N, C-alpha and C positions, 0 to 999 in steps of 0.2 A: 806550094810544090815545084812550080818551074823554076822558081829562085833556088830552093834547094837542090834541085838536080843539076843546076848549074854549077854550084857550089861543088856538089860531090866530083863533077868531070873534072872541075880545076883542081879538087884536092888530089884526085886519082893520081895526077902526072907527077908529084911531087912527096906524098905522106905515103906513110906505111900502114896507116890504121885509120879507117873512117868509123862512127858509130852514130847510133841513136839510144837515146836514153829510154827506160821502161816508166815513163809518167804518162798518166792521162790527163792530169793537169799540170800546168806550168810549175816552174820551181825558180826563186822563192814563190811560196804559194801566194796566189792574188784571187783566190774564190773562181776559180775556173773563168777568168775572164780574158785569157789570152789565147787565140787559137792554138792547137795542139794536135799534132798527128798521133794517131795510135802506132807505136813501135813495131811490132811485127811485119804489118803491110808497109811500112816505111822501109824497113830491112829489106825486104823483098825487093822493092823498087830499087833502092840503093845497090843490091846486088846487080841489076840487071844495067844500072846506069853506069856501072864501074868495071875495071878489068885486072887493075893491078893490085891496089891497095886491099889488105885484109880488113874486114869487117865483123863488126858484132855490136853488142850491147855489153857494157861495162857490168851492169848489174840490172839482171831480172828479177823481181821480187816474188819469191818462189810462192805466195800467197794469192797472186794473182792468174796463175795459169797451174793447171795440172800437170805436173812433171811429164807425163805421157804426151799431152798435146804440145807442150815446150819442146820436147826432143822432137817431135813428128817436124813442128816449123824449124827447128834448126838444121836438122838433116836435110829437109826442103831447100831452105836458102843457101846451104852449104853445095847442093846440087844447081841452083840458081849462080851461084857465083864460082863454080867449078872450084871448090875446096878452099874458099879463102874465108869461113866463116868462123868465129871465136866466141864461145857462149860464157857470159858472165852472169854470175847469182848472186844474191844476197838477201837479207832480213827484211830491207825496206825501211821506209821512215816517213812518207808523205801521207800521214793519216789523213788530212782532210781529202784528198782525192779517194783513199779507199773507202771512207764513209760516203761520201758523196754517189759512188757506183755501187754502194749495196756488199763491199766485201768486208768480212769478219776482218779485224787489226788487233790482234791480242797482244798481250805485253810482251817486251822485248825478247824476254827469256823464252816464251813460247816460239815466238817466230824463229829464233834461233834453232831450237829443237825442229822447227820445219826445213831450215835450211840444212842442217844437218842430217836429216833423213833424206832430203829431195837429192842432194848432191850424188852420192854414191849409186841411187836408184838411176838418175838421167844418165850416169857414166854407163850403165848397164844397159839401158835401153840404146843407148848410141853406138854400142859395140857388140852386143849380144844378140843372139838368133832369137831368143824368148826371154822374157823377164816375168817372173812371178814374185811379189812383194806384198807382204801384209805388215804395216806399219801402224804407227797411232795417227799419221796424217794421211798417208796417202796408201793406194792399193792398186795394184796390177795383176792380172791372172793371165798366164801364160801370153804375155802381150809380144807381139811383134813390131818391129818398126823398120817397114821396107818401102823404100830403098834405105839401107844404112848411110851415113854421110860419105861422103867421095874420100875424105880424111879417114885412116885407120884408126886415130885418135884424135877427135875434134878436141880444140885446148878448152879446158874449163878454168875461167876465172872465178876467183869468191872476192867481192868486195866489202870494205869494211876495215875499222882500226879496233875492234874489241881484242884485247889483249887474252882474255881467259877462255873467251869461246872462239870468235871469229879466226884468229890466227891459228888455233888449234885444227879447225876444219880445215884452213888452207893448207897446214902440215900432212894432214890426213889424205886430202882428196884432190887438191886441186894441182892445176898446170902453172897457175898464175895468182897473183896476189895484187889487187888493187886499192889503193888509198887516196882520199880526197881531201884537198886543202888543209893538207898539215905542211909547216915549214920543215927546211931539209933538216935542221937536226932532231926534231921529232921523229921523222921518215926514217933516220939513221937508227934512233934507239929502237923504234918499231920494227925495223929490220932485223936487229939483234934479238928483240922476242922472238920474231918468227925463227931463226935459226936455232934459238932454244926450244921451242916445239918440235923442229925438226929433228934435233938429236935425240928428245924423248920418243918421237915416234919412229926412230929409225929410220929417218928420209934425209938424202942428199940435199942440204940447203940450194947447192947449184941448180937443181931440178927445177926449181921454181922462178919464174921470171916476176919482176918488181916494178909495178907501175905505180905512178902519181898523176891524179888528175889536178889539173891547175885550172882554176877562174882565169878566163880570157879577159887581161885587162891593158893589153899593149896599146902603148900611144907612140905618137911620131914627133909629138914636141910636149914641152912642158906644160901648156896650157891645155891640152887636149887630155893629159895624163890626170891633170887634177880633176876635170870634168867627168870622166871616167869614175875615178874614185868616189866621187859625190853623186854619183848615179847607182854605183852598189851600196853605198850606205843607206841610199833610201830605200833601194829594193830590198835590201837584205836585214834592216833593222839591226836588233840586238846581235844577230849572229855576223854582222859583216866584218867586224875585225878577225874573226876566224876564218873565214872565206878569203879576205886579202891576205892573210898570213900564208895561206897557202896559194898565192896567186901568182900570175905572170903580169907583173906590172913594171910600170916604168917604160923605159925608151928601149929601141933595140939591144943596145951595149948592154942595159943591166938584163934583158930578157936572157941574153947568151951567158951571162955569167951565171944567172939563177938556175938555168938548165944543167949547167957544169956542177952546181952545187948539188943537186939532186943527184946526178950522174955520182958523183963522189961520195954521196951518202948512200949508194948502192941500187940505185934506181936503172932498171933495164929499159923502161918504157916511159915517156914522157906525152901525158895526153893533155890538151887544153879544152876546157869547155866554152865552147863557143855559143853564146845566147843571143839572138836576134833582138834588136837590130844593132849591127855591129858598126864602127868606122870602116869603111871600105879601104882608106889608106894604111889602117892596121893589121887589117888582112893580109894586104900587099906586102906591108913590111915583114909581118909573119912567114909568109911563103916565099919571099924572093929575096928577104935579106937573113933573118934569123935562121931558119931553117937551113940553109946552105952553109951559115958558117957552122951551125951546130954539128951538122955531118962531117963537115972537113975536121972539124976538132977532136971526133969520137969515133972516127973509122980509121 
């Protein structure tokens, strides 16, 4: 945790966003053999350790926390951070950790039903004095959430790439959409699908931020790049090609070019998934070389 706190302080100097993910086990799954901190408590520490960057979780799985409890946590962290918190929601995917901790993990269609019910309910809890809701999955009775967040409208992100359900939910309810590990051409295509849903829902597409989450595979020389690629293949197994297709791979010049491709494809936000242990020189190259060049090119 001390190493994480030092990392957050350094990132707070130059990054716009710092997040923790909503997992109880490591990803890729390794049977709960890797030390892993609980995300809500971690985000509270992150809020107190930083002062500039916005912070949040890209995807809280709505099956792990009652929407009322999650809204209370989000409001609390927003106060700890003086209005810097953003709430990401999704339908989840990590079945091994759900089973390990005794959570039901229904089929994806039902999990998307849960997500579609949870998003507007959480929005109400974050903005209204009282919320009463009687749904298929969740229930509140004249619930108040005091204090409300510092922000009049805390941004809510929805994560996922499902074209029929997830992107429709984004168009209906979200302030931002987050996609993970898709190459630029696919991100562009999905962006168009989301625009189509916005048209059907009567939503201005420009009111939705578009984020891409990339596996951090930055290297400082070719031999290190090959070693990182080999490590990712070993960790992710059969889905490694998909992860690497949506990865920040190669050397700093390639990273700058890759981010430009995503910006051209419609990305307003670019995140990197940093998994320990990472080469210190790769993080230095990201923060001290790539980030300044990207800012200069796109501001």
